[in-house]
C-alpha positions in Angstrom: 247.2 60.2 -106.3 244.7 58.0 -104.4 242.2 55.7 -105.8 238.5 55.5 -105.2 238.9 52.8 -102.4 241.1 55.2 -100.5 238.7 57.9 -100.7 235.7 55.8 -99.5 237.7 54.7 -96.4 238.5 58.3 -95.3 237.0 59.2 -91.8 234.1 61.6 -91.4 235.1 64.8 -89.7 232.6 66.1 -87.2 232.4 69.3 -85.2 232.2 68.4 -81.5 230.4 71.5 -80.0 227.4 73.2 -81.6 226.0 76.6 -80.5 222.4 76.2 -79.4 221.9 79.4 -77.5 224.1 82.3 -76.6 224.0 84.2 -73.3 225.2 87.8 -73.7 225.4 88.4 -69.9 221.8 89.1 -69.0 221.6 90.4 -65.4 218.6 89.5 -63.3 216.7 92.6 -62.2 213.6 93.3 -60.0 210.4 93.9 -61.8 211.3 97.7 -61.9 214.6 97.1 -63.7 216.9 97.4 -60.8 219.8 94.8 -60.8 219.6 92.2 -58.0 222.6 92.2 -55.9 223.6 89.4 -53.5 225.9 89.3 -50.6 226.7 85.7 -49.7 227.6 84.5 -46.2 229.2 81.1 -45.1 230.9 79.8 -42.0 234.8 79.7 -42.3 235.1 82.5 -44.8 236.2 86.1 -44.5 235.6 87.3 -48.0 234.0 90.1 -49.9 230.3 88.5 -50.3 230.7 87.0 -53.6 229.6 83.4 -54.1 233.1 82.2 -54.5 234.4 84.2 -51.6 231.5 84.9 -49.1 231.5 86.9 -45.8 232.0 84.8 -42.7 229.2 86.5 -40.6 225.9 88.1 -41.1 227.2 91.2 -39.4 230.0 91.6 -42.0 227.5 91.5 -44.7 225.3 94.0 -43.0 228.2 96.3 -42.6 228.8 96.2 -46.4 227.8 99.6 -48.0 225.6 97.6 -50.4 223.6 95.9 -47.6 220.6 98.3 -47.8 220.0 97.4 -51.5 221.1 93.8 -51.4 219.9 90.3 -50.6 222.1 88.7 -47.8 222.0 85.1 -48.4 223.5 82.0 -46.7 223.4 79.3 -49.5 225.0 76.6 -47.4 223.3 77.3 -44.1 225.6 77.7 -41.2 225.7 78.3 -37.4 226.2 82.0 -36.5 227.0 83.1 -33.1 226.4 86.9 -33.2 224.0 89.6 -32.5 222.3 90.5 -35.8 221.2 94.1 -36.3 219.6 94.6 -39.6 220.0 98.0 -41.5 217.2 99.8 -43.3 216.3 98.2 -46.6 218.2 94.9 -45.9 216.9 91.4 -46.7 218.5 88.5 -44.9 217.6 85.0 -46.2 218.7 81.6 -45.3 218.6 78.5 -47.5 216.2 76.6 -45.2 212.8 77.6 -46.6 212.1 77.8 -50.4 213.3 81.4 -51.1 212.2 83.2 -54.3 213.0 86.6 -55.7 211.0 88.7 -58.1 212.9 89.2 -61.4 212.0 90.5 -64.9 211.3 86.8 -65.7 208.9 86.3 -62.7 209.6 84.6 -59.4 212.8 82.6 -59.3 213.9 80.1 -56.7 217.3 80.8 -55.2 219.8 78.0 -55.7 220.3 75.6 -52.7 217.1 76.9 -50.9 214.5 74.6 -49.6 216.7 72.4 -47.4 214.4 72.7 -44.3 210.9 73.6 -45.5 209.3 72.3 -42.2 211.6 74.7 -40.2 213.1 71.6 -38.2 216.8 72.1 -39.4 217.2 75.7 -40.1 220.5 77.7 -40.1 221.0 78.8 -36.5 221.9 82.3 -34.9 222.9 82.3 -31.2 222.3 85.9 -30.3 219.6 88.6 -30.6 218.1 90.0 -33.8 217.0 93.5 -34.3 214.8 94.5 -37.2 215.0 97.7 -39.3 212.8 99.8 -41.6 211.8 98.1 -44.9 213.6 94.9 -43.9 213.1 91.2 -44.2 214.4 88.4 -42.0 213.6 84.8 -43.1 214.7 81.3 -42.4 216.7 81.1 -39.2 216.5 79.2 -35.8 217.3 82.0 -33.4 218.3 81.4 -29.8 217.8 84.8 -28.4 215.3 87.7 -28.7 213.9 89.1 -31.9 212.8 92.8 -31.5 211.4 95.6 -33.6 211.1 99.1 -32.1 209.8 102.3 -33.8 210.1 100.9 -37.4 207.8 100.5 -40.3 207.2 98.0 -43.2 209.2 94.8 -42.2 208.7 91.1 -42.4 209.8 88.1 -40.4 208.8 84.8 -41.9 209.7 81.1 -41.7 211.7 81.5 -38.5 212.0 79.8 -35.1 212.8 82.0 -32.1 213.6 80.5 -28.7 214.5 82.9 -25.9 215.4 81.3 -22.6 215.8 84.7 -20.9 212.7 86.8 -22.1 210.1 87.4 -24.7 210.7 85.6 -27.9 209.5 88.3 -30.2 208.8 92.0 -29.3 207.1 94.6 -31.5 207.0 98.1 -30.0 205.5 101.1 -31.8 205.8 99.5 -35.2 203.7 99.9 -38.4 203.0 97.6 -41.3 204.6 94.6 -39.7 204.1 91.2 -41.2 204.8 87.9 -39.3 204.4 84.6 -41.1 205.1 81.1 -40.2 206.9 81.5 -36.8 207.5 79.0 -34.0 208.1 80.8 -30.7 209.0 79.8 -27.2 210.0 81.7 -24.1 211.7 80.5 -20.9 211.0 83.6 -19.1 208.4 85.7 -20.7 206.0 85.9 -23.6 206.0 84.1 -26.9 204.9 87.1 -28.8 204.4 90.7 -27.4 202.8 93.3 -29.5 202.6 96.9 -28.0 201.1 99.9 -30.0 201.7 98.4 -33.4 199.9 97.5 -36.6 200.5 93.9 -37.4 199.4 91.2 -39.8 200.4 87.7 -38.5 199.7 84.3 -40.1 200.6 80.8 -38.8 202.0 81.6 -35.4 202.8 78.8 -33.0 203.8 79.4 -29.4 205.1 76.1 -28.2 205.7 77.3 -24.6 205.8 80.6 -22.7 206.2 81.2 -18.9 204.0 84.3 -19.2 201.5 85.1 -21.9 201.4 83.1 -25.1 200.5 86.3 -27.1 200.1 89.6 -25.4 198.7 92.7 -27.4 198.7 96.1 -25.7 197.4 99.4 -27.1 197.4 102.9 -25.6 197.1 106.3 -27.3 197.0 105.5 -31.1 194.4 103.6 -33.1 195.9 100.1 -34.0 195.0 97.1 -36.1 196.1 93.6 -35.2 195.1 90.6 -37.3 196.1 87.0 -36.6 195.3 84.1 -38.7 195.9 80.5 -37.5 197.3 80.9 -34.0 198.4 77.9 -31.9 199.4 78.4 -28.3 200.4 74.9 -26.9 201.3 76.0 -23.4 201.2 79.4 -21.7 202.0 80.0 -18.1 199.6 83.0 -17.9 197.0 84.0 -20.5 197.1 82.2 -23.8 195.9 85.3 -25.8 195.9 88.5 -23.7 194.4 91.7 -25.3 194.4 95.0 -23.5 193.4 98.6 -24.3 194.7 101.3 -22.0 194.3 104.7 -23.4 192.6 106.9 -26.0 193.4 104.8 -29.0 191.0 102.2 -30.5 192.2 98.7 -31.1 190.7 96.4 -33.9 191.7 92.9 -33.1 190.8 90.0 -35.4 191.5 86.3 -34.9 190.6 84.2 -38.0 191.6 80.9 -39.6 191.9 77.9 -37.3 193.0 78.6 -33.8 194.0 76.4 -30.8 194.9 77.9 -27.4 196.0 76.2 -24.2 197.0 78.1 -21.1 197.3 78.0 -17.3 195.3 81.3 -16.9 192.4 82.5 -19.1 192.9 81.1 -22.6 191.6 84.3 -24.3 191.5 87.5 -22.1 190.3 90.7 -23.6 189.7 93.8 -21.5 189.7 97.6 -21.1 192.0 99.2 -18.5 190.8 101.6 -15.9 191.9 104.7 -17.7 190.7 103.6 -21.2 188.7 106.0 -23.3 189.4 104.0 -26.6 187.4 101.1 -27.8 188.4 97.4 -28.3 186.7 96.1 -31.5 187.1 92.3 -31.2 186.4 89.5 -33.7 187.0 85.9 -32.7 186.3 82.9 -34.9 187.1 79.1 -35.2 189.0 79.1 -31.9 189.3 76.1 -29.5 190.5 77.0 -26.0 191.6 75.1 -22.9 192.7 76.4 -19.5 194.0 74.5 -16.5 193.5 77.1 -13.9 191.5 80.0 -15.6 188.6 80.5 -17.8 188.0 79.9 -21.5 187.0 83.2 -23.1 187.0 86.4 -21.0 185.7 89.8 -22.3 185.6 92.6 -19.7 184.6 96.0 -20.8 183.5 97.2 -17.3 186.6 99.5 -16.7 187.2 102.9 -18.2 184.8 104.7 -20.5 185.6 103.0 -23.8 183.5 100.2 -25.3 184.4 96.6 -25.8 182.5 95.7 -28.9 182.4 92.0 -30.1 181.7 91.9 -33.9 182.3 88.2 -34.4 182.1 85.2 -32.2 181.8 82.4 -34.7 182.2 78.6 -34.1 184.2 78.6 -30.9 184.7 76.0 -28.3 186.0 75.6 -24.7 187.2 72.1 -24.1 188.3 72.5 -20.5 188.4 75.4 -17.9 188.7 75.8 -14.1 186.8 79.2 -13.6 184.1 79.3 -16.3 183.7 78.8 -20.0 182.7 82.2 -21.6 182.6 85.2 -19.2 181.6 88.6 -20.6 181.0 91.7 -18.6 179.9 95.0 -20.1 180.3 93.8 -23.8 178.4 95.2 -26.7 177.5 92.4 -29.2 177.3 94.2 -32.6 178.4 92.9 -35.9 179.2 96.3 -37.3 180.8 98.7 -34.8 180.6 101.6 -37.3 177.1 101.4 -38.5 174.2 102.9 -36.7 172.0 100.6 -34.6 172.7 97.0 -33.5 173.6 94.3 -36.1 173.1 90.8 -34.9 176.4 88.8 -34.1 175.9 85.4 -35.7 177.7 83.0 -33.3 177.1 79.8 -35.1 177.8 76.6 -33.1 179.3 77.3 -29.5 180.3 74.4 -27.2 181.5 74.6 -23.6 182.6 71.5 -21.9 181.2 67.9 -22.5 177.7 66.8 -21.8 179.1 63.3 -21.0 181.5 64.7 -18.3 180.5 68.1 -16.9 183.6 68.4 -14.7 185.8 69.4 -17.8 184.5 72.9 -17.1 184.0 74.2 -13.6 182.3 77.5 -12.9 179.7 79.2 -15.0 179.3 77.8 -18.5 178.3 81.0 -20.1 178.0 84.2 -18.0 176.9 87.5 -19.5 176.8 90.4 -17.2 175.3 93.7 -18.4 175.6 92.8 -22.1 174.0 95.0 -24.9 173.2 94.1 -28.5 172.1 90.9 -30.1 173.8 87.5 -29.9 172.6 84.6 -31.8 173.7 81.0 -31.5 172.9 78.3 -33.8 173.7 75.4 -31.5 174.5 76.2 -27.9 176.0 73.2 -26.0 177.0 73.7 -22.3 178.3 71.1 -19.9 179.6 72.4 -16.7 180.0 71.8 -12.9 179.7 74.0 -9.8 178.4 77.1 -11.5 175.4 78.1 -13.6 175.0 76.7 -17.1 173.7 79.9 -18.9 173.7 83.0 -16.6 172.5 86.3 -18.1 172.1 89.4 -15.8 171.3 92.7 -17.5 169.9 94.5 -14.4 173.1 96.2 -13.3 173.5 98.4 -16.3 169.8 98.7 -17.4 170.9 97.3 -20.8 169.0 96.1 -23.8 170.0 92.7 -25.0 168.6 89.8 -27.1 169.9 86.3 -26.9 168.7 83.5 -29.3 169.6 79.9 -30.0 167.9 77.4 -32.4 169.3 74.2 -30.9 171.7 72.7 -28.3 171.6 71.3 -24.7 172.6 72.4 -21.2 173.7 70.0 -18.5 174.9 71.5 -15.2 175.9 69.6 -12.1 176.1 71.2 -8.7 174.4 74.4 -10.1 171.4 75.7 -11.9 171.1 75.1 -15.6 169.6 78.5 -16.3 169.5 82.0 -14.7 168.1 84.6 -16.8 167.5 88.2 -15.4 166.0 90.1 -17.3 166.2 89.4 -21.1 164.4 89.0 -24.4 164.9 85.5 -25.5 164.2 83.2 -28.4 165.4 79.8 -27.2 165.0 76.4 -28.9 166.8 73.7 -26.9 166.9 69.9 -27.2 167.4 69.3 -23.5 168.1 71.1 -20.1 169.3 69.4 -17.1 170.4 70.4 -13.6 171.7 68.0 -10.9 172.3 68.8 -7.2 171.9 72.6 -7.5 172.5 74.3 -4.2 169.7 76.8 -5.2 167.0 76.4 -8.0 167.4 74.6 -11.3 166.1 77.2 -13.6 165.1 80.8 -12.9 163.6 83.5 -15.2 163.2 86.9 -13.9 161.7 89.7 -16.0 161.8 87.6 -19.3 160.0 88.1 -22.5 160.0 86.2 -25.7 159.7 82.4 -26.5 161.5 79.3 -25.0 161.0 75.8 -26.2 162.8 72.8 -24.7 162.2 69.2 -25.8 163.1 67.5 -22.5 163.8 69.0 -19.1 165.3 67.2 -16.1 165.7 68.8 -12.7 167.2 66.6 -9.9 167.7 67.4 -6.3 167.8 71.2 -6.2 167.6 72.6 -2.7 165.2 75.3 -3.7 162.1 74.9 -6.1 163.3 73.7 -9.4 161.5 76.3 -11.7 161.1 80.0 -10.7 159.4 82.4 -13.2 158.7 85.9 -11.9 157.9 89.5 -12.9 157.3 88.8 -16.6 156.9 92.2 -18.2 155.7 91.1 -21.6 154.5 88.0 -23.2 156.7 85.0 -22.3 156.0 81.4 -23.7 157.9 78.9 -21.7 157.5 75.3 -23.0 159.5 72.9 -20.9 158.6 69.8 -22.9 158.7 66.4 -21.3 159.8 67.3 -17.7 160.9 65.3 -14.8 161.6 66.8 -11.4 163.2 64.8 -8.6 162.4 67.1 -5.7 163.9 67.6 -2.3 160.8 69.5 -1.3 157.6 67.5 -2.2 155.8 66.0 -5.1 153.5 68.9 -5.6 153.8 71.1 -8.6 153.0 74.2 -6.6 156.1 73.6 -4.3 158.5 73.1 -7.2 157.3 75.4 -10.0 157.0 78.9 -8.6 155.4 81.7 -10.8 155.1 85.2 -9.2 153.9 88.5 -10.5 153.5 87.4 -14.1 149.8 87.9 -14.8 148.6 87.1 -18.3 152.1 87.6 -19.8 153.2 84.1 -18.9 152.3 81.0 -20.9 153.7 78.0 -19.2 153.2 74.4 -20.2 154.7 71.0 -20.1 154.1 68.2 -22.7 154.3 66.0 -19.7 155.3 66.6 -16.0 156.5 64.0 -13.5 157.5 65.1 -9.9 159.0 62.7 -7.5 159.2 64.0 -3.8 161.4 62.9 -0.9 
């Protein structure tokens, strides 16, 4: 009953919703096909752990029967006042770092995570945290202690721990521990204490500690501790304190980029009196400073075990009060398990500042009864009131080779060199000693070759250069040499050579002596 014009003016009928994809309820699983289960936690709730009705505390979530196989998650952050005790298998995550889970579709980021990737504004826990077997704890700012005792296979990452009453993080008799990206401080103890544990740690920062920054102790069982990128900003005792006391060996490795500042010795590694186990020590890319102690200390003189240094590569002492690098009864051997001695390639090593020798007081480098082979590329020592380079192998009758292919030594109020006895291969740009209360350079029972471009010895009380008892060929070239003498202007009074015979070849490219 309608004409053509009516038909042309009819509206077009369209379907508002169109089906593009259909979700048939796919459930996220881990790569093995086990469904992922979440227990959510948020302040102000007292629910059952669902996203819509979360638990109100982390403890409530951990008390849930599903906690050992679930991911406990705080999607909205929060401030939790409670002691948190993890259960075996539990994973506790906050929304601060970027959190991902492994699924059948690959790694997936959890919703709302990544709110504080620099760890400056993490969800907080006021109370202690206790780890469990096969557990993970990630993304919280803890005011209290974090401890792990007698457990295996656990991870602590992206976390801040501040303990005003004791050690910040303590690991005791643990295995397969992983620590990653932690910021630690202690008001009455250590930043990190590791005892009889196998640990892999990365990006550890100790902002302050009244005791040691990091303390590692090992007794009866063989242990492995590896730390990559360690920063200790202020330690009241030792910065990094490594001790072996017992029959177990400890393999300790420090890699990455490391910076340690302390009141006591910045790095202190030693064997205890009852030790029969070995300490196998590898240190690289580490800058240290101490206000009242030494820079690097290695002491294997106690016990019957060995302190074996396998790596000492590109390290530096910027300041110290009782010496730069002090080693006693240390074996320098790049491979502790291979027969014979493999050279430890030390690269560039710097102690103090040639322009201000008072940054390091005490001996610059002191090696007592070493064995093995230590090779520097560039050895630079600036120190005051001690000896620049002191090597004494007489006490243990040891066999040791020391080499350097460049560098300089400048010592004020002490000798620049005191070598007794040793096989050397030295190439140095310059050697200088000012105001030594004894000699400026002494070589006792030395063989090998030494070449110095310029030598300057000023106002030593005794003769400036003493060379004696050379047992095998020793070529000593002092280069352009100046001696400001307190004795006389005669070479025979200032350069003493005794009992060397034809084994000593001594020459100067030039020699100037100014007497009193």
